[in-house]
Backbone as CSV, one residue per row, in Angstrom:
resi,resn,N_x,N_y,N_z,CA_x,CA_y,CA_z,C_x,C_y,C_z
1,UNK,0.843,-1.174,0.000,0.000,0.000,0.000,0.891,1.240,0.000
2,UNK,0.669,2.115,-0.915,1.406,3.364,-0.990,0.486,4.491,-0.522
3,UNK,1.013,5.409,0.240,0.210,6.530,0.714,0.206,7.619,-0.345
4,UNK,-0.970,8.036,-0.815,-1.037,9.123,-1.800,-0.515,10.425,-1.187
5,UNK,0.019,11.290,-2.013,0.602,12.540,-1.517,-0.429,13.405,-0.804
6,UNK,-1.691,13.383,-1.239,-2.698,14.215,-0.559,-2.959,13.725,0.856
7,UNK,-2.836,12.430,1.086,-2.984,11.881,2.439,-1.784,12.299,3.290
8,UNK,-0.603,12.199,2.746,0.607,12.605,3.462,0.513,14.076,3.868
9,UNK,0.021,14.914,2.978,-0.033,16.349,3.233,-1.112,16.746,4.240
10,UNK,-1.977,15.811,4.642,-2.948,16.067,5.704,-2.304,15.984,7.080
11,UNK,-1.107,15.439,7.140,-0.352,15.342,8.394,0.375,16.669,8.585
12,UNK,0.201,17.297,9.753,0.781,18.621,10.005,2.252,18.723,9.627
13,UNK,3.026,17.725,9.967,4.461,17.736,9.687,4.769,17.909,8.204
14,UNK,3.894,17.392,7.342,4.130,17.409,5.899,3.207,18.364,5.141
15,UNK,2.360,19.086,5.840,1.308,19.882,5.196,1.824,20.999,4.295
16,UNK,3.001,21.532,4.561,3.507,22.650,3.758,4.337,22.199,2.552
17,UNK,4.479,20.900,2.369,5.275,20.403,1.242,4.559,20.634,-0.078
18,UNK,5.349,20.875,-1.104,4.811,20.925,-2.450,4.595,19.512,-2.965
19,UNK,3.951,19.414,-4.108,3.644,18.098,-4.680,4.918,17.299,-4.966
20,UNK,5.941,17.961,-5.455,7.198,17.270,-5.791,7.864,16.690,-4.538
21,UNK,7.937,17.495,-3.483,8.571,17.021,-2.248,7.762,15.883,-1.619
22,UNK,6.423,16.036,-1.624,5.568,14.982,-1.063,5.713,13.686,-1.852
23,UNK,5.786,13.793,-3.174,5.973,12.603,-4.016,7.309,11.935,-3.736
24,UNK,8.323,12.735,-3.492,9.650,12.197,-3.184,9.602,11.376,-1.892
25,UNK,8.893,11.897,-0.906,8.781,11.175,0.370,7.951,9.908,0.198
26,UNK,6.777,10.022,-0.437,5.924,8.830,-0.571,6.581,7.737,-1.395
27,UNK,7.452,8.112,-2.315,8.138,7.093,-3.121,9.145,6.291,-2.302
28,UNK,9.519,6.805,-1.147,10.501,6.125,-0.289,9.874,5.405,0.910
29,UNK,8.560,5.516,1.049,7.893,4.848,2.164,7.854,3.336,1.948
30,UNK,8.010,2.613,3.039,7.968,1.150,3.001,6.805,0.701,3.883
31,UNK,5.802,0.053,3.292,4.654,-0.384,4.090,5.049,-1.439,5.123
32,UNK,4.463,-1.313,6.307,4.663,-2.284,7.388,3.286,-2.623,7.938
33,UNK,2.974,-3.901,8.013,1.712,-4.330,8.618,2.029,-4.965,9.956
34,UNK,1.289,-4.566,10.967,1.504,-5.074,12.317,0.215,-5.753,12.770
35,UNK,0.350,-6.967,13.256,-0.826,-7.708,13.739,-1.334,-7.078,15.030
36,UNK,-2.633,-7.198,15.240,-3.270,-6.654,16.439,-2.584,-7.180,17.699
37,UNK,-2.322,-6.280,18.615,-1.712,-6.645,19.891,-0.195,-6.707,19.878
38,UNK,0.422,-6.604,18.710,1.880,-6.671,18.609,2.480,-5.272,18.750
39,UNK,3.614,-5.137,19.432,4.235,-3.816,19.586,4.886,-3.333,18.281
40,UNK,4.797,-2.040,18.054,5.484,-1.407,16.926,6.849,-0.925,17.412
41,UNK,6.850,-0.251,18.536,8.068,0.183,19.210,7.856,0.001,20.710
42,UNK,8.938,-0.034,21.450,8.847,-0.166,22.901,9.506,1.036,23.560
43,UNK,8.904,1.480,24.648,9.408,2.630,25.395,10.867,2.419,25.787
44,UNK,11.680,3.431,25.524,13.091,3.381,25.889,14.005,2.905,24.777
45,UNK,13.461,2.273,23.743,14.290,1.817,22.627,14.616,2.983,21.703
46,UNK,15.816,2.956,21.146,16.209,3.965,20.177,15.536,3.634,18.850
47,UNK,14.892,4.625,18.250,14.187,4.400,16.999,14.983,4.889,15.801
48,UNK,14.682,4.315,14.654,15.329,4.747,13.412,14.301,4.911,12.293
49,UNK,13.009,4.894,12.663,11.951,4.961,11.665,10.872,5.931,12.107
50,UNK,10.108,6.390,11.137,8.921,7.193,11.371,7.746,6.379,10.865
51,UNK,6.737,6.185,11.700,5.579,5.394,11.313,4.395,6.309,11.047
52,UNK,3.710,6.075,9.948,2.494,6.793,9.597,1.370,5.767,9.600
53,UNK,0.327,6.025,10.380,-0.799,5.101,10.441,-1.701,5.393,9.253
54,UNK,-1.678,4.491,8.278,-2.482,4.675,7.070,-3.869,4.067,7.242
55,UNK,-3.971,3.023,8.052,-5.249,2.367,8.290,-5.191,1.678,9.643
56,UNK,-6.312,1.657,10.332,-6.371,1.002,11.626,-6.120,1.974,12.756
57,UNK,-5.729,1.424,13.904,-5.475,2.270,15.058,-4.291,1.713,15.837
58,UNK,-3.724,2.557,16.657,-2.552,2.203,17.438,-2.754,2.693,18.859
59,UNK,-2.539,1.842,19.821,-2.621,2.239,21.221,-1.211,2.522,21.724
60,UNK,-1.070,3.646,22.408,0.212,4.037,22.988,0.083,3.900,24.498
61,UNK,0.925,3.047,25.060,0.874,2.788,26.505,2.226,3.070,27.134
62,UNK,2.184,3.527,28.361,3.417,3.699,29.136,3.770,2.361,29.771
63,UNK,5.040,2.063,29.834,5.494,0.800,30.430,5.027,0.713,31.883
64,UNK,4.555,-0.459,32.260,4.153,-0.704,33.638,2.755,-0.237,33.993
65,UNK,2.010,0.301,33.022,0.645,0.729,33.305,-0.318,-0.015,32.398
66,UNK,-1.504,-0.234,32.875,-2.533,-0.897,32.070,-3.599,0.097,31.616
67,UNK,-3.819,1.145,32.404,-4.940,2.031,32.103,-4.538,3.312,31.379
68,UNK,-3.291,3.715,31.437,-2.877,4.972,30.836,-2.445,4.733,29.384
69,UNK,-3.302,5.124,28.425,-2.951,4.962,27.035,-3.707,5.946,26.167
70,UNK,-3.239,6.123,24.948,-3.884,6.969,23.946,-4.094,6.115,22.692
71,UNK,-5.161,6.384,21.981,-5.430,5.669,20.744,-5.213,6.617,19.573
72,UNK,-4.389,6.198,18.631,-4.115,6.972,17.425,-4.786,6.291,16.248
73,UNK,-5.390,7.076,15.369,-6.016,6.509,14.176,-5.576,7.240,12.943
């Protein structure tokens, strides 16, 4: 699944990009599918990627807590 440039530009971080710059970014995106309940990243780990939620939802939880979380869609 490739993210269309108009979808990318709806994200605040990318909203001011021109069509050429947005196309350059979308051409380099690599789709990742994550099964329900599986972690994408873990708190405290050094990251090297930026994840864009194209479909579905993601729960963000703090380590050691069960009730404190945010849902991203």
